[in-house]
C-alpha positions as CSV (number, residue, x, y, z in Angstrom):
1,X,-16.5,4.4,-26.0
2,X,-14.9,6.6,-28.6
3,X,-12.5,5.3,-31.1
4,X,-9.3,7.3,-31.7
5,X,-6.2,7.1,-34.0
6,X,-3.1,8.1,-32.4
7,X,0.0,9.7,-34.3
8,X,1.3,6.1,-35.5
9,X,-1.9,5.3,-36.9
10,X,-3.0,2.9,-34.3
11,X,-6.5,2.8,-33.0
12,X,-7.5,3.0,-29.4
13,X,-10.4,3.7,-27.3
14,X,-11.3,6.5,-25.1
15,X,-13.4,5.0,-22.2
16,X,-16.2,6.2,-20.2
17,X,-15.1,8.7,-17.6
18,X,-17.0,6.5,-14.8
19,X,-14.4,3.6,-15.7
20,X,-11.5,5.8,-14.9
21,X,-13.0,6.8,-11.7
22,X,-13.9,3.6,-10.5
23,X,-10.3,2.4,-11.1
24,X,-9.1,5.4,-9.2
25,X,-11.3,4.8,-6.1
26,X,-10.4,1.2,-6.1
27,X,-6.8,2.3,-5.8
28,X,-7.3,4.7,-3.1
29,X,-9.4,2.2,-1.3
30,X,-6.7,-0.5,-1.5
31,X,-4.0,2.3,-0.4
32,X,-6.3,2.9,2.6
33,X,-6.6,-0.6,3.5
34,X,-2.7,-1.0,3.4
35,X,-2.2,2.1,5.5
36,X,-4.5,0.8,8.1
37,X,-2.6,-2.7,7.8
38,X,0.7,-0.7,8.5
39,X,-0.6,1.2,11.3
40,X,-1.9,-2.0,13.0
41,X,1.3,-3.8,12.5
42,X,3.1,-0.9,14.0
43,X,0.9,-0.7,17.1
44,X,1.6,-4.4,17.5
45,X,5.3,-3.9,17.4
46,X,5.5,-1.4,19.9
47,X,3.0,-3.4,22.2
48,X,5.7,-6.4,21.6
49,X,8.7,-4.2,22.6
50,X,6.9,-2.8,25.4
51,X,6.1,-6.5,26.8
52,X,9.7,-7.7,26.2
53,X,11.1,-4.6,28.1
54,X,14.6,-3.0,27.7
55,X,17.2,-4.8,25.6
56,X,19.8,-6.9,27.8
57,X,23.3,-7.0,26.1
58,X,23.1,-10.8,25.8
59,X,19.4,-10.8,24.3
60,X,18.5,-12.2,20.8
61,X,16.4,-9.1,20.1
62,X,19.7,-7.1,19.3
63,X,20.7,-9.2,16.6
64,X,17.3,-8.7,14.7
65,X,18.1,-4.7,14.9
66,X,21.2,-5.1,13.1
């Protein structure tokens, strides 16, 4: 860690490069997990729509689309 002083005279620390990389890696990992979850939910929705069949004029599914 390296201590620095900004233009206002406040002290701050510059961390180890590995710490920043670890934070970035964790964010990427979480983003990948969210993306996989979203893809699973999209596939489930598509399967549910396929099982339900085409919308009929009096079905409740049309209400959800509005």
